[in-house]
LUMTITOR-777711 format. One record per residue: residue number from 1; chain; z, x, y of N, C-alpha, C in turn. Coordinates in steps of 0.1 Angstrom, whole numbers, padded with zeros to 4 digits. Layout:
! LUMTITOR-777711
+------+-------+-------+-------+-------+-------+-------+-------+-------+-------+-------+
| resi | chain |  n_pz |  n_px |  n_py | ca_pz | ca_px | ca_py |  c_pz |  c_px |  c_py |
+------+-------+-------+-------+-------+-------+-------+-------+-------+-------+-------+
|  NUM |     A |     Z |     X |     Y |     Z |     X |     Y |     Z |     X |     Y |
...
+------+-------+-------+-------+-------+-------+-------+-------+-------+-------+-------+
END
This chain:
! LUMTITOR-777711
+------+-------+-------+-------+-------+-------+-------+-------+-------+-------+-------+
| resi | chain |  n_pz |  n_px |  n_py | ca_pz | ca_px | ca_py |  c_pz |  c_px |  c_py |
+------+-------+-------+-------+-------+-------+-------+-------+-------+-------+-------+
|    1 |     A | -1142 | -0658 | -0938 | -1129 | -0654 | -0942 | -1129 | -0640 | -0948 |
|    2 |     A | -1141 | -0634 | -0951 | -1141 | -0621 | -0958 | -1139 | -0609 | -0949 |
|    3 |     A | -1142 | -0610 | -0937 | -1140 | -0598 | -0928 | -1126 | -0593 | -0928 |
|    4 |     A | -1116 | -0601 | -0927 | -1102 | -0596 | -0927 | -1100 | -0589 | -0941 |
|    5 |     A | -1106 | -0594 | -0952 | -1104 | -0588 | -0965 | -1111 | -0575 | -0966 |
|    6 |     A | -1123 | -0574 | -0959 | -1130 | -0561 | -0959 | -1122 | -0551 | -0952 |
|    7 |     A | -1116 | -0555 | -0941 | -1107 | -0546 | -0933 | -1095 | -0541 | -0940 |
|    8 |     A | -1089 | -0551 | -0947 | -1077 | -0547 | -0955 | -1080 | -0537 | -0966 |
|    9 |     A | -1092 | -0539 | -0972 | -1096 | -0531 | -0983 | -1098 | -0516 | -0977 |
|   10 |     A | -1105 | -0516 | -0966 | -1108 | -0503 | -0959 | -1095 | -0496 | -0955 |
|   11 |     A | -1086 | -0503 | -0950 | -1073 | -0497 | -0946 | -1065 | -0493 | -0958 |
|   12 |     A | -1065 | -0500 | -0969 | -1058 | -0496 | -0980 | -1064 | -0483 | -0986 |
|   13 |     A | -1077 | -0482 | -0985 | -1083 | -0469 | -0989 | -1079 | -0457 | -0980 |
|   14 |     A | -1078 | -0460 | -0967 | -1074 | -0450 | -0958 | -1070 | -0456 | -0944 |
|   15 |     A | -1058 | -0454 | -0940 | -1054 | -0459 | -0927 | -1064 | -0453 | -0916 |
|   16 |     A | -1067 | -0462 | -0907 | -1078 | -0458 | -0898 | -1076 | -0465 | -0884 |
|   17 |     A | -1082 | -0459 | -0874 | -1083 | -0466 | -0861 | -1095 | -0476 | -0862 |
|   18 |     A | -1096 | -0484 | -0851 | -1107 | -0494 | -0850 | -1120 | -0486 | -0850 |
|   19 |     A | -1121 | -0476 | -0843 | -1134 | -0468 | -0842 | -1138 | -0462 | -0856 |
|   20 |     A | -1127 | -0457 | -0862 | -1130 | -0451 | -0876 | -1135 | -0462 | -0885 |
|   21 |     A | -1128 | -0474 | -0885 | -1133 | -0485 | -0893 | -1147 | -0489 | -0890 |
|   22 |     A | -1151 | -0489 | -0877 | -1165 | -0492 | -0874 | -1174 | -0482 | -0880 |
|   23 |     A | -1171 | -0469 | -0879 | -1179 | -0459 | -0885 | -1180 | -0461 | -0900 |
|   24 |     A | -1169 | -0464 | -0906 | -1168 | -0466 | -0921 | -1177 | -0478 | -0925 |
|   25 |     A | -1176 | -0488 | -0917 | -1184 | -0500 | -0920 | -1199 | -0496 | -0919 |
|   26 |     A | -1203 | -0488 | -0909 | -1217 | -0484 | -0908 | -1221 | -0476 | -0920 |
|   27 |     A | -1212 | -0468 | -0926 | -1216 | -0459 | -0937 | -1215 | -0465 | -0951 |
|   28 |     A | -1206 | -0475 | -0952 | -1204 | -0480 | -0966 | -1202 | -0495 | -0967 |
|   29 |     A | -1192 | -0500 | -0963 | -1189 | -0514 | -0964 | -1200 | -0523 | -0957 |
|   30 |     A | -1205 | -0517 | -0947 | -1216 | -0524 | -0939 | -1229 | -0526 | -0947 |
|   31 |     A | -1231 | -0519 | -0958 | -1242 | -0522 | -0966 | -1242 | -0535 | -0972 |
|   32 |     A | -1230 | -0541 | -0974 | -1229 | -0554 | -0980 | -1221 | -0564 | -0972 |
|   33 |     A | -1214 | -0559 | -0962 | -1206 | -0568 | -0953 | -1206 | -0562 | -0939 |
|   34 |     A | -1214 | -0567 | -0930 | -1215 | -0560 | -0917 | -1206 | -0567 | -0907 |
|   35 |     A | -1202 | -0559 | -0897 | -1194 | -0564 | -0886 | -1196 | -0555 | -0874 |
|   36 |     A | -1195 | -0561 | -0863 | -1196 | -0554 | -0850 | -1183 | -0548 | -0847 |
|   37 |     A | -1184 | -0538 | -0837 | -1172 | -0532 | -0832 | -1162 | -0542 | -0827 |
|   38 |     A | -1167 | -0552 | -0819 | -1159 | -0562 | -0813 | -1152 | -0571 | -0824 |
|   39 |     A | -1160 | -0574 | -0834 | -1154 | -0583 | -0845 | -1143 | -0575 | -0852 |
|   40 |     A | -1145 | -0563 | -0854 | -1134 | -0555 | -0861 | -1122 | -0555 | -0853 |
|   41 |     A | -1123 | -0551 | -0840 | -1111 | -0551 | -0831 | -1104 | -0564 | -0830 |
|   42 |     A | -1112 | -0575 | -0829 | -1106 | -0588 | -0828 | -1099 | -0591 | -0841 |
|   43 |     A | -1104 | -0588 | -0852 | -1097 | -0590 | -0865 | -1085 | -0582 | -0867 |
|   44 |     A | -1086 | -0569 | -0863 | -1074 | -0561 | -0863 | -1062 | -0567 | -0855 |
|   45 |     A | -1065 | -0573 | -0844 | -1055 | -0580 | -0836 | -1049 | -0592 | -0844 |
|   46 |     A | -1058 | -0599 | -0850 | -1053 | -0611 | -0858 | -1044 | -0606 | -0870 |
|   47 |     A | -1049 | -0596 | -0877 | -1042 | -0591 | -0889 | -1028 | -0586 | -0885 |
|   48 |     A | -1028 | -0579 | -0873 | -1015 | -0574 | -0869 | -1006 | -0585 | -0865 |
|   49 |     A | -1011 | -0596 | -0858 | -1003 | -0607 | -0854 | -0997 | -0615 | -0866 |
|   50 |     A | -1005 | -0615 | -0877 | -1001 | -0622 | -0889 | -0992 | -0613 | -0898 |
|   51 |     A | -0989 | -0601 | -0894 | -0980 | -0593 | -0901 | -0986 | -0586 | -0914 |
|   52 |     A | -1000 | -0585 | -0914 | -1007 | -0580 | -0925 | -1009 | -0564 | -0923 |
|   53 |     A | -1010 | -0560 | -0911 | -1011 | -0546 | -0908 | -1002 | -0543 | -0897 |
|   54 |     A | -1000 | -0529 | -0894 | -0993 | -0525 | -0883 | -0999 | -0512 | -0878 |
|   55 |     A | -0998 | -0509 | -0865 | -1002 | -0497 | -0859 | -0992 | -0486 | -0863 |
|   56 |     A | -0997 | -0475 | -0867 | -0989 | -0464 | -0871 | -0982 | -0458 | -0859 |
|   57 |     A | -0970 | -0453 | -0860 | -0963 | -0447 | -0848 | -0972 | -0434 | -0845 |
|   58 |     A | -0972 | -0431 | -0832 | -0979 | -0419 | -0828 | -0969 | -0408 | -0824 |
|   59 |     A | -0973 | -0396 | -0825 | -0964 | -0385 | -0821 | -0961 | -0385 | -0806 |
|   60 |     A | -0972 | -0386 | -0798 | -0970 | -0386 | -0784 | -0978 | -0398 | -0778 |
|   61 |     A | -0971 | -0408 | -0773 | -0978 | -0419 | -0767 | -0987 | -0415 | -0756 |
|   62 |     A | -0999 | -0418 | -0756 | -1008 | -0415 | -0745 | -1017 | -0426 | -0743 |
|   63 |     A | -1020 | -0428 | -0730 | -1029 | -0438 | -0726 | -1044 | -0435 | -0732 |
|   64 |     A | -1049 | -0446 | -0738 | -1063 | -0444 | -0744 | -1063 | -0438 | -0758 |
|   65 |     A | -1051 | -0435 | -0763 | -1050 | -0429 | -0776 | -1054 | -0440 | -0787 |
|   66 |     A | -1061 | -0436 | -0797 | -1066 | -0445 | -0807 | -1054 | -0449 | -0816 |
|   67 |     A | -1052 | -0462 | -0818 | -1043 | -0468 | -0827 | -1048 | -0466 | -0841 |
|   68 |     A | -1040 | -0461 | -0850 | -1043 | -0461 | -0864 | -1035 | -0472 | -0871 |
|   69 |     A | -1041 | -0479 | -0880 | -1035 | -0490 | -0887 | -1033 | -0487 | -0901 |
|   70 |     A | -1022 | -0493 | -0907 | -1020 | -0493 | -0921 | -1017 | -0507 | -0926 |
|   71 |     A | -1019 | -0510 | -0939 | -1016 | -0523 | -0944 | -1001 | -0524 | -0948 |
|   72 |     A | -0996 | -0535 | -0945 | -0982 | -0539 | -0948 | -0982 | -0546 | -0962 |
|   73 |     A | -0970 | -0547 | -0968 | -0969 | -0555 | -0981 | -0976 | -0568 | -0980 |
|   74 |     A | -0974 | -0576 | -0969 | -0980 | -0589 | -0968 | -0995 | -0588 | -0968 |
|   75 |     A | -1000 | -0578 | -0962 | -1015 | -0576 | -0962 | -1020 | -0573 | -0976 |
|   76 |     A | -1013 | -0565 | -0983 | -1017 | -0561 | -0997 | -1016 | -0574 | -1006 |
|   77 |     A | -1006 | -0582 | -1004 | -1004 | -0595 | -1012 | -1016 | -0604 | -1009 |
|   78 |     A | -1019 | -0605 | -0996 | -1031 | -0614 | -0992 | -1044 | -0609 | -0998 |
|   79 |     A | -1046 | -0596 | -0998 | -1058 | -0591 | -1004 | -1058 | -0593 | -1019 |
|   80 |     A | -1047 | -0591 | -1026 | -1046 | -0594 | -1040 | -1048 | -0609 | -1043 |
|   81 |     A | -1042 | -0617 | -1035 | -1044 | -0632 | -1037 | -1059 | -0635 | -1036 |
|   82 |     A | -1066 | -0630 | -1025 | -1080 | -0633 | -1023 | -1088 | -0627 | -1034 |
|   83 |     A | -1085 | -0615 | -1038 | -1093 | -0609 | -1049 | -1092 | -0617 | -1062 |
|   84 |     A | -1080 | -0623 | -1065 | -1079 | -0630 | -1078 | -1084 | -0644 | -1077 |
|   85 |     A | -1086 | -0650 | -1065 | -1091 | -0664 | -1063 | -1105 | -0665 | -1068 |
|   86 |     A | -1108 | -0677 | -1073 | -1122 | -0680 | -1078 | -1130 | -0684 | -1066 |
|   87 |     A | -1143 | -0679 | -1066 | -1152 | -0683 | -1056 | -1166 | -0686 | -1062 |
|   88 |     A | -1172 | -0696 | -1057 | -1186 | -0699 | -1062 | -1196 | -0690 | -1056 |
|   89 |     A | -1207 | -0687 | -1063 | -1217 | -0679 | -1056 | -1223 | -0687 | -1045 |
|   90 |     A | -1228 | -0679 | -1035 | -1234 | -0686 | -1023 | -1249 | -0687 | -1026 |
|   91 |     A | -1255 | -0699 | -1022 | -1269 | -0700 | -1023 | -1277 | -0690 | -1015 |
|   92 |     A | -1288 | -0686 | -1020 | -1297 | -0677 | -1013 | -1303 | -0683 | -1001 |
|   93 |     A | -1302 | -0676 | -0990 | -1308 | -0681 | -0977 | -1316 | -0669 | -0972 |
|   94 |     A | -1329 | -0669 | -0974 | -1337 | -0658 | -0969 | -1349 | -0664 | -0961 |
|   95 |     A | -1350 | -0659 | -0949 | -1361 | -0664 | -0940 | -1375 | -0661 | -0945 |
|   96 |     A | -1376 | -0649 | -0952 | -1389 | -0646 | -0957 | -1394 | -0657 | -0968 |
|   97 |     A | -1385 | -0661 | -0976 | -1389 | -0672 | -0986 | -1392 | -0685 | -0979 |
|   98 |     A | -1385 | -0688 | -0968 | -1388 | -0700 | -0961 | -1401 | -0699 | -0954 |
|   99 |     A | -1404 | -0687 | -0948 | -1417 | -0685 | -0941 | -1428 | -0686 | -0951 |
|  100 |     A | -1427 | -0681 | -0963 | -1438 | -0682 | -0973 | -1440 | -0697 | -0976 |
|  101 |     A | -1429 | -0704 | -0977 | -1431 | -0719 | -0980 | -1438 | -0725 | -0968 |
|  102 |     A | -1435 | -0722 | -0956 | -1442 | -0727 | -0944 | -1456 | -0722 | -0944 |
|  103 |     A | -1459 | -0710 | -0948 | -1473 | -0705 | -0948 | -1482 | -0713 | -0958 |
|  104 |     A | -1476 | -0719 | -0968 | -1483 | -0728 | -0977 | -1489 | -0740 | -0970 |
|  105 |     A | -1483 | -0743 | -0959 | -1489 | -0755 | -0951 | -1495 | -0752 | -0938 |
|  106 |     A | -1491 | -0741 | -0932 | -1497 | -0738 | -0919 | -1506 | -0726 | -0919 |
|  107 |     A | -1507 | -0718 | -0930 | -1515 | -0707 | -0931 | -1507 | -0694 | -0931 |
|  108 |     A | -1514 | -0683 | -0935 | -1506 | -0671 | -0938 | -1508 | -0660 | -0927 |
|  109 |     A | -1513 | -0664 | -0915 | -1515 | -0655 | -0904 | -1502 | -0647 | -0902 |
|  110 |     A | -1504 | -0633 | -0903 | -1493 | -0624 | -0899 | -1483 | -0621 | -0910 |
|  111 |     A | -1482 | -0630 | -0920 | -1471 | -0628 | -0930 | -1473 | -0617 | -0939 |
|  112 |     A | -1486 | -0614 | -0943 | -1488 | -0603 | -0952 | -1484 | -0590 | -0946 |
|  113 |     A | -1486 | -0588 | -0933 | -1482 | -0575 | -0927 | -1466 | -0574 | -0927 |
|  114 |     A | -1459 | -0585 | -0925 | -1445 | -0586 | -0926 | -1440 | -0583 | -0940 |
|  115 |     A | -1447 | -0588 | -0950 | -1443 | -0585 | -0964 | -1444 | -0570 | -0966 |
|  116 |     A | -1454 | -0564 | -0961 | -1456 | -0550 | -0963 | -1444 | -0542 | -0956 |
|  117 |     A | -1440 | -0547 | -0944 | -1429 | -0541 | -0936 | -1416 | -0542 | -0944 |
|  118 |     A | -1414 | -0555 | -0949 | -1402 | -0557 | -0958 | -1402 | -0548 | -0970 |
|  119 |     A | -1413 | -0546 | -0976 | -1414 | -0538 | -0988 | -1410 | -0523 | -0984 |
|  120 |     A | -1415 | -0519 | -0973 | -1411 | -0505 | -0968 | -1397 | -0504 | -0966 |
|  121 |     A | -1391 | -0514 | -0959 | -1377 | -0514 | -0956 | -1368 | -0514 | -0969 |
|  122 |     A | -1372 | -0522 | -0979 | -1365 | -0522 | -0991 | -1366 | -0510 | -0999 |
|  123 |     A | -1378 | -0504 | -0999 | -1380 | -0491 | -1006 | -1371 | -0480 | -1000 |
|  124 |     A | -1370 | -0480 | -0987 | -1362 | -0470 | -0980 | -1347 | -0472 | -0983 |
|  125 |     A | -1343 | -0485 | -0984 | -1329 | -0488 | -0987 | -1326 | -0484 | -1001 |
|  126 |     A | -1335 | -0487 | -1010 | -1333 | -0483 | -1024 | -1332 | -0468 | -1025 |
|  127 |     A | -1340 | -0460 | -1019 | -1339 | -0446 | -1019 | -1326 | -0441 | -1014 |
|  128 |     A | -1321 | -0447 | -1003 | -1308 | -0443 | -0998 | -1297 | -0446 | -1008 |
|  129 |     A | -1297 | -0458 | -1014 | -1287 | -0461 | -1024 | -1287 | -0451 | -1036 |
|  130 |     A | -1299 | -0448 | -1040 | -1301 | -0439 | -1051 | -1296 | -0425 | -1048 |
|  131 |     A | -1298 | -0421 | -1035 | -1293 | -0408 | -1030 | -1277 | -0408 | -1030 |
|  132 |     A | -1272 | -0419 | -1026 | -1257 | -0420 | -1026 | -1252 | -0420 | -1040 |
|  133 |     A | -1259 | -0427 | -1049 | -1254 | -0426 | -1063 | -1254 | -0413 | -1069 |
|  134 |     A | -1265 | -0405 | -1066 | -1266 | -0391 | -1071 | -1255 | -0383 | -1065 |
|  135 |     A | -1253 | -0384 | -1053 | -1243 | -0376 | -1045 | -1228 | -0380 | -1049 |
|  136 |     A | -1225 | -0392 | -1049 | -1211 | -0397 | -1050 | -1206 | -0401 | -1064 |
|  137 |     A | -1216 | -0402 | -1073 | -1212 | -0407 | -1087 | -1219 | -0399 | -1097 |
|  138 |     A | -1215 | -0386 | -1098 | -1221 | -0378 | -1109 | -1216 | -0382 | -1122 |
|  139 |     A | -1223 | -0378 | -1133 | -1218 | -0381 | -1146 | -1203 | -0376 | -1148 |
|  140 |     A | -1195 | -0384 | -1155 | -1181 | -0380 | -1157 | -1172 | -0385 | -1146 |
|  141 |     A | -1177 | -0389 | -1135 | -1167 | -0395 | -1125 | -1164 | -0409 | -1129 |
|  142 |     A | -1154 | -0411 | -1136 | -1151 | -0424 | -1142 | -1137 | -0429 | -1141 |
|  143 |     A | -1130 | -0425 | -1130 | -1117 | -0431 | -1127 | -1120 | -0446 | -1124 |
|  144 |     A | -1110 | -0455 | -1127 | -1112 | -0469 | -1124 | -1117 | -0472 | -1110 |
|  145 |     A | -1111 | -0466 | -1100 | -1116 | -0468 | -1086 | -1131 | -0464 | -1085 |
|  146 |     A | -1134 | -0453 | -1090 | -1148 | -0448 | -1089 | -1158 | -0457 | -1096 |
|  147 |     A | -1154 | -0462 | -1108 | -1162 | -0471 | -1115 | -1165 | -0484 | -1108 |
|  148 |     A | -1154 | -0490 | -1102 | -1156 | -0502 | -1094 | -1165 | -0500 | -1082 |
|  149 |     A | -1163 | -0489 | -1075 | -1171 | -0486 | -1063 | -1185 | -0484 | -1067 |
|  150 |     A | -1187 | -0477 | -1079 | -1201 | -0475 | -1084 | -1208 | -0488 | -1088 |
|  151 |     A | -1199 | -0498 | -1092 | -1204 | -0511 | -1096 | -1210 | -0518 | -1084 |
|  152 |     A | -1203 | -0517 | -1072 | -1208 | -0523 | -1060 | -1221 | -0516 | -1056 |
|  153 |     A | -1221 | -0503 | -1057 | -1234 | -0496 | -1053 | -1245 | -0500 | -1063 |
|  154 |     A | -1242 | -0502 | -1075 | -1253 | -0506 | -1085 | -1258 | -0520 | -1081 |
|  155 |     A | -1249 | -0529 | -1076 | -1254 | -0542 | -1071 | -1265 | -0540 | -1061 |
|  156 |     A | -1262 | -0531 | -1051 | -1272 | -0528 | -1041 | -1285 | -0522 | -1046 |
|  157 |     A | -1283 | -0513 | -1056 | -1295 | -0507 | -1062 | -1303 | -0518 | -1069 |
|  158 |     A | -1296 | -0527 | -1077 | -1303 | -0537 | -1084 | -1310 | -0547 | -1075 |
|  159 |     A | -1303 | -0551 | -1064 | -1309 | -0560 | -1055 | -1321 | -0554 | -1048 |
|  160 |     A | -1321 | -0542 | -1044 | -1332 | -0535 | -1037 | -1343 | -0534 | -1047 |
|  161 |     A | -1340 | -0531 | -1060 | -1350 | -0530 | -1071 | -1357 | -0544 | -1072 |
|  162 |     A | -1349 | -0554 | -1072 | -1355 | -0568 | -1073 | -1364 | -0570 | -1062 |
|  163 |     A | -1360 | -0568 | -1049 | -1368 | -0570 | -1038 | -1381 | -0562 | -1037 |
|  164 |     A | -1380 | -0550 | -1041 | -1392 | -0542 | -1040 | -1402 | -0547 | -1051 |
|  165 |     A | -1397 | -0550 | -1063 | -1406 | -0556 | -1073 | -1412 | -0570 | -1069 |
|  166 |     A | -1403 | -0578 | -1063 | -1408 | -0591 | -1060 | -1418 | -0590 | -1048 |
|  167 |     A | -1415 | -0582 | -1038 | -1425 | -0580 | -1027 | -1438 | -0574 | -1032 |
|  168 |     A | -1438 | -0565 | -1041 | -1450 | -0559 | -1047 | -1458 | -0570 | -1053 |
|  169 |     A | -1451 | -0579 | -1061 | -1458 | -0590 | -1068 | -1463 | -0600 | -1057 |
|  170 |     A | -1456 | -0603 | -1046 | -1461 | -0611 | -1036 | -1473 | -0606 | -1029 |
|  171 |     A | -1474 | -0593 | -1027 | -1485 | -0587 | -1021 | -1497 | -0588 | -1030 |
|  172 |     A | -1495 | -0586 | -1043 | -1506 | -0587 | -1052 | -1511 | -0602 | -1052 |
|  173 |     A | -1502 | -0612 | -1051 | -1507 | -0625 | -1050 | -1515 | -0628 | -1037 |
|  174 |     A | -1511 | -0621 | -1026 | -1519 | -0622 | -1014 | -1533 | -0617 | -1016 |
|  175 |     A | -1534 | -0606 | -1024 | -1548 | -0600 | -1026 | -1556 | -0610 | -1034 |
|  176 |     A | -1550 | -0619 | -1041 | -1558 | -0629 | -1049 | -1560 | -0642 | -1042 |
|  177 |     A | -1554 | -0644 | -1030 | -1556 | -0657 | -1023 | -1570 | -0658 | -1017 |
|  178 |     A | -1575 | -0669 | -1017 | -1589 | -0671 | -1010 | -1587 | -0669 | -0995 |
|  179 |     A | -1597 | -0665 | -0989 | -1596 | -0663 | -0974 | -1594 | -0676 | -0968 |
|  180 |     A | -1586 | -0677 | -0958 | -1583 | -0689 | -0951 | -1590 | -0690 | -0937 |
|  181 |     A | -1594 | -0702 | -0934 | -1600 | -0705 | -0921 | -1589 | -0706 | -0910 |
|  182 |     A | -1588 | -0697 | -0901 | -1577 | -0698 | -0891 | -1577 | -0711 | -0883 |
|  183 |     A | -1588 | -0718 | -0882 | -1588 | -0731 | -0875 | -1582 | -0742 | -0883 |
|  184 |     A | -1579 | -0740 | -0896 | -1574 | -0752 | -0903 | -1559 | -0752 | -0903 |
+------+-------+-------+-------+-------+-------+-------+-------+-------+-------+-------+
END
């Protein structure tokens, strides 16, 4: 249910075409809520049919011209309703944690290398988030919208900091594990 709300949010920030939305998802919203090009276009059609958005009139109708969308009052009301509603946190589902649990019973073959790969990926993501923070949120940029957007970015920074710390600890544990017999 959150993809339509992510789209409504993006369109309220700036009326956009489906392609522009896809690019914006790749650069910002996609860090915490991903969607494919096809999912975005499918959802745009549903939102338009529900009366939450409309295609902006174009100067010259032309075949293949990108439709740009804007949010209608009903869409703004839906987004406000959804934002105000209470939601429970989702339980953590991470395949690496499940794989470690399985490794306890079938052996650790290959998992240490993947832990190192995950650590590298999380370190790179952390560096990217920190670069965005430095570029987009300098000291003194404290309008309410900026503060809330920075809060979302801080969540990403804090999660990546957690994962890099946890993966470093996990690899230290692997260094202390006794050697396993691959036949067992």
